[in-house]
N, C-alpha and C positions, 0 to 999 in steps of 0.2 A: 556390250562387250566391244573393245576397240579392234577395228578391221584394219589391215595395212591394204592400201591401193598399190598392187603388182605393176612393178615397169614391164611395161608390154615390150620394151625391147629385149627383154631376157638377160641372162647372166653374161658378164663380160667373159671372154676368152673361153666360152664353153661352147662346143660344137652344137648346132640347132638340134640334133639327135637327142642331145641329153636333156633339151629344156623340157622336161617332163615333172609330174608333180611326185613320181617314185623318187626322182633324183635330188628334187628339192628337199623332201623330207628326209633323205639320207644325209644329205649335207647340214641339216639342222641336227640330227641325230649325233653325228660326229661331232659338231660344235660343242653340244650339250654335254655329251660324254666325256670329251677331252678336257672340259673346263670343270666337271666333276671330279675326274681323275687327281687333277693338280690343284685344285682349290686352295687348299692349305698351304702346298708349297709355294704356289704362285704369291701368296700374301708375303711368306716368309722371304723369299729370293727378291720380292719386290723392295721389302724392309733393307736387307742386307745390301741390295744392290745401291740403295741411297747412301748407306752409311759405306760402303766402298767407296763409292763416287767422291765423297767428300772427305778421304783421308788425308788428302793433301792440300787442296785447294777450298778454302771456306770449310775449314776442318771440323767435323762433328766429333768430340772427345767422347769416346764411350768407355774409357777407364783402361789402365793397364793391369795386366794379370797380377793377382795378389798372392805371394808367396804363402802356402799352407803347412808346409812342412821341409825340413833341412836336416841333414844328417851325414855325419863321417863314417863311411863303412871302411873297415879294415881290409886290406888286400894285400896279397904276395906281389911285390913289385916284379919279379918274374914273369907274372900274369899279364903284365901291361908293358910291353917292350917298346910299343908304338900308339899313335894316335889311333889307327884303326883298329887295335886292340883294345882301346878303352871303348870304344862304340860297341865291340862285340861283348866285352865282359859286362857292360851295362844292359845290355839287352838281355842277356842270360840271367843277371843276378836280379833285374827288377821286373822281369817278365815282360818287357816292351816289345810290341809287334812293329812298331814304325820303324822305318830306318832313320840312323842319326844324321843329323846335319850339323855344320860347322855353325856359330852363332852368326846372325845376320849383321853387318857393319855397315854404318851408313856412311855413305860417300865413299866406296870402295874404289881406289884408282883402278882405270883400264887398265889391263894388260897384268894385273897383279897375280903371282904365281898362285894358282888354285891348291896347289899342294899343301900350302901353308895356312889356308883357311882353317880357323879353329885352333891355331897354334899360335899361343903368345909366346915370342921368343925372349929370352933374357936381353934385358935393357938396362941401361944406367939412367937412374932417376936420383933426382934431390929429394933427401928425405931427413929432416931435421938439421938442415944445413949442410950436410953432407952427400955426395955423391954414392949411391949403393947401386949394386948390380940386383936388379930383381930377378927372381927365379923363372925359369921357362913354365909354361903351363900348359897343357891340352884342355880344351874345351870341347864337349859334342852336346848338342841339344835335340831331345826327341820332342817334334812338336805333334800334338794330338788335338783332336776338335775341342775338348773341352779344357787344354791346359799344357802345359809342357814341362817336361823333367831335363834340368841341366846337369851336368856332371863335369867336374873339373878335378883335374889331377896334376902334381908336380912331378915330372919323371923321377923315379927312385924313391918316392916317399911310400908309406906303409897304409895310407888311407886315401879315399877318393870321397871329394865332397859330392853331395847330391841336394839338390834342390827341387822342389816340386812346387809349381804355380798354376794357379785356376784361373781361367777366364771367366768374366761374368756372361749373362746371358746373350748381350749383344755381340761380344767377342766370340761365343760358341756358333751363333747364328752365322757371323762372317766366316768362320771357318768352315762350315759346313757350306756355304755358296764358294768358297776356294776349293773344296776338296781336301782341305788339310787335315792330316792325320784319320783320313777314313780309309776304308778297304775298297776293293773292285765292286763289292756289292751296291755300296752307296754311289759310286762313279756311274755305274750301269742305271741305278735307279733314276738318277738326276738327269741321264741321259734319254730317259723316258718322259720325263718333265718338260724337257727342251724340246722334244718332239711333240709333245701336246700343245705347246705355245706356237709351234710352227703351223700345226693343224688347225689351231683356233685362228690365227692370224689368215690363213688361205681360205678359211671356210667363211670367217667373218667377213672378208672382203668381197667374196661371191654373193653371200646372204644381203650384204647391205645394198649392194648394187640392184638386187632383185626386189627389194621391199622398200628401198627407199630412193630420194629425189634422183637427180640426172647424172649419167656419167661424167658430166661436165664439172658437177661439184666434186664428184669422187675424186677425178684428175686433179683439180684443183688442191684439195687437201693433201693427197700424195705429194704434190711437187712442193707445197708449201713446208710440208715436214721435211722433206729432203733438203729444200733450200736453207731451213733454218739450222739444219745439223751441219751443213756444209760451212755456212756462214760462222757458226760456233768454233769448227775445229781448224778452219783455215789458217787465220793468223797465228796458230801455233805448229804449223807444218814447216818442216826443214826446207 
């Protein structure tokens, strides 16, 4: 059986009155049970964290959402007098629990009027060699963990275009990590997982100083990790 040589100097940052076998045993239990509580989620969050970290730089392409169904639903124009009413109508008509959001637009200029988000105003565009005025269109998006629903409506028309897109497994995991399209229950549950990570890091640090090499080595590892993180982010600071 493998035995560990205890560091006679005791636990770092812990009062000498607590340097007892019972306290060490309690630390081990906290470390073990918090790890058991979040083991599967730790793996999922680690995987999704890598994917999210590489969403822009050294991009890892996990695929776009795929359209699974689309339909034009008949509607009385009087029921949708404005963009907000479109979101309310879609929530009730389609049984959606998440709040609608305007579609994400890449490179949105700073200072843009937020009230016009999700509203594509009439514009003059060239079509078949002639300038044509494109009709104004309202767009609302319902983002859910496993996909999204997009509704589009041209003011005054008698139908609403609805499109349902589904995310693949990686997209689903990333949305769970970000808390997109989920309820309060999932957010609070993920808070407990974050708490478990904090508890594991603290208890793991204390146990390591008790059961392994010198404090100088522990300090060197911490300083090296902190130094590398600062060196990596510093060139990109404003």
